[in-house]
C-alpha positions in Angstrom: -11.7 -18.3 25.3 -9.4 -17.4 22.4 -10.5 -20.5 20.6 -14.2 -19.6 21.0 -13.5 -16.1 19.5 -11.6 -17.7 16.6 -14.6 -19.9 15.9 -17.0 -17.0 16.1 -14.8 -14.9 13.8 -14.4 -17.9 11.4 -18.2 -18.3 11.3 -18.8 -14.6 10.6 -16.0 -14.3 8.0 -16.9 -17.6 6.3 -20.6 -16.7 6.0 -19.8 -13.3 4.6 -17.4 -14.9 2.1 -20.1 -17.3 1.0 -22.5 -14.4 0.7 -20.1 -12.5 -1.6 -19.6 -15.4 -3.9 -22.2 -15.9 -6.7 -24.2 -19.1 -6.8 -24.4 -21.9 -4.3 -21.4 -23.3 -2.5 -22.0 -26.9 -1.3 -19.8 -26.5 1.7 -21.0 -27.6 5.2 -21.0 -25.2 8.1 -18.0 -26.8 9.8 -15.9 -26.3 6.7 -17.2 -22.7 6.3 -16.1 -22.0 9.9 -12.7 -23.5 9.3 -12.1 -21.7 6.0 -13.4 -18.5 7.6 -10.9 -18.8 10.5 -8.0 -19.4 8.1 -9.2 -16.5 5.9 -9.3 -14.3 9.0 -5.7 -15.2 10.0 -4.4 -14.8 6.4 -6.3 -11.5 6.0 -4.7 -10.2 9.2 -1.3 -11.2 7.9 -2.0 -9.4 4.6 -3.2 -6.3 6.5 0.0 -6.3 8.5 2.1 -6.7 5.4 0.3 -3.7 3.7 0.4 -1.7 6.9 -3.3 -1.3 7.3 -3.9 -3.6 10.3 -4.4 -0.9 12.8 -6.1 2.3 11.6 -8.2 4.9 13.3 -11.7 3.7 14.0 -13.0 0.5 12.5 -10.4 -1.5 10.4 -12.6 -1.8 7.3 -9.6 -2.7 5.0 -8.5 -5.5 7.3 -12.0 -6.9 7.4 -12.4 -6.7 3.6 -9.1 -8.5 3.3 -10.3 -11.2 5.7 -13.5 -11.8 3.8 -11.7 -11.6 0.4 -9.2 -14.2 1.4 -11.9 -16.4 2.8 -14.0 -16.0 -0.4 -11.0 -17.1 -2.5 -10.5 -20.1 -0.2 -14.2 -21.1 -0.4 -14.1 -20.7 -4.2 -11.2 -23.2 -4.2 -12.5 -25.6 -1.6 -16.1 -25.7 -2.8 -15.5 -27.6 -6.1 -13.1 -30.0 -4.4 -15.6 -30.8 -1.6 -18.5 -31.2 -4.2 -16.4 -33.6 -6.3 -15.4 -35.6 -3.2 -19.0 -36.2 -2.3 -20.2 -37.5 -5.7 
């Protein structure tokens, strides 16, 4: 069940990251989910490092870090994926 939640979180974080980035990213859905999951894990690690992983209420800073890291990863992966498929 943990793997299923990781995939769902990766999908949500990855799609939000693509939404934040300007323009079109030629990245398939499977890669969006993978990058989103990695972004979520690295965002959680960054939130723990900064001491904002667990706050009162909704952890907005942690979620912003997750989406931000995933957006950076998609910005890096997208041109490489587009160049590979030419």
